[in-house]
C-alpha positions in Angstrom: 170.5 79.5 121.8 173.8 78.2 123.1 176.7 80.2 124.2 178.7 79.2 121.2 175.8 80.2 118.9 175.6 83.6 120.5 179.3 84.2 120.1 179.2 83.0 116.4 176.3 85.4 115.8 178.3 88.4 117.0 176.8 89.0 120.4 180.2 89.0 122.0 183.2 86.8 122.6 182.6 83.4 124.3 184.6 84.4 127.3 183.0 87.8 127.6 179.4 86.2 127.5 180.4 83.6 130.2 181.6 86.6 132.4 178.3 88.4 131.9 176.4 85.2 132.8 178.5 84.8 135.9 178.0 88.3 137.0 174.3 88.0 136.5 174.2 90.7 133.8 173.1 88.0 131.2 170.4 85.6 132.2 171.0 82.1 131.1 169.8 78.6 132.0 172.3 75.9 132.6 171.4 72.5 131.0 174.1 69.9 131.7 177.4 71.6 130.9 175.8 74.1 128.4 174.3 77.5 128.9 171.1 78.4 126.9 170.4 82.1 126.4 167.3 83.8 125.1 168.0 85.9 122.0 165.8 88.7 123.6 168.2 88.8 126.5 171.2 89.1 124.1 169.4 91.8 122.2 168.9 93.7 125.5 172.6 93.4 126.2 173.3 95.3 123.0 171.0 98.1 123.7 172.8 101.4 124.4 172.8 102.6 127.9 171.7 106.3 128.0 173.7 108.3 130.5 175.5 107.1 133.5 174.0 107.1 137.0 175.1 110.0 139.1 177.2 109.4 142.2 174.2 110.4 144.3 172.0 107.9 142.5 174.6 105.2 142.9 174.9 105.8 146.6 171.1 106.0 147.0 170.7 102.6 145.2 173.4 101.1 147.4 171.6 102.3 150.5 168.4 101.0 149.3 169.9 97.5 148.8 171.5 97.6 152.3 168.2 98.7 153.9 166.2 96.0 152.0 168.6 93.3 153.2 169.0 94.4 156.8 167.2 92.7 159.7 164.5 94.6 161.6 165.9 96.5 164.5 164.4 96.9 168.0 163.5 100.4 169.2 166.7 100.3 171.4 168.9 99.5 168.5 167.3 102.1 166.4 168.0 104.8 169.0 171.5 103.6 169.5 172.2 103.7 165.8 170.6 107.2 165.5 172.9 108.4 168.4 176.0 106.9 166.8 175.1 108.6 163.4 174.4 112.0 165.2 170.6 112.0 164.6 167.7 112.1 166.9 165.9 109.0 168.1 163.9 107.1 165.4 
């Protein structure tokens, strides 16, 4: 459905839905100047979130993202990094 249709059906305000699309929170396909959204994605957006992630879980998730995107290090680079962080050689 279109962004306007989604707003009219009560899934959120037009501007709010556009922000959610821009942030990647709401998947949408752009066709010309219009966004098309699956109703299942809109329904998922309305589903209640149970609990909030703990600070530890948030930090762990951030570390996982950094590690996944980091380039491979040489043995020398790993040893230098371990020394800088106060740990033993990796």
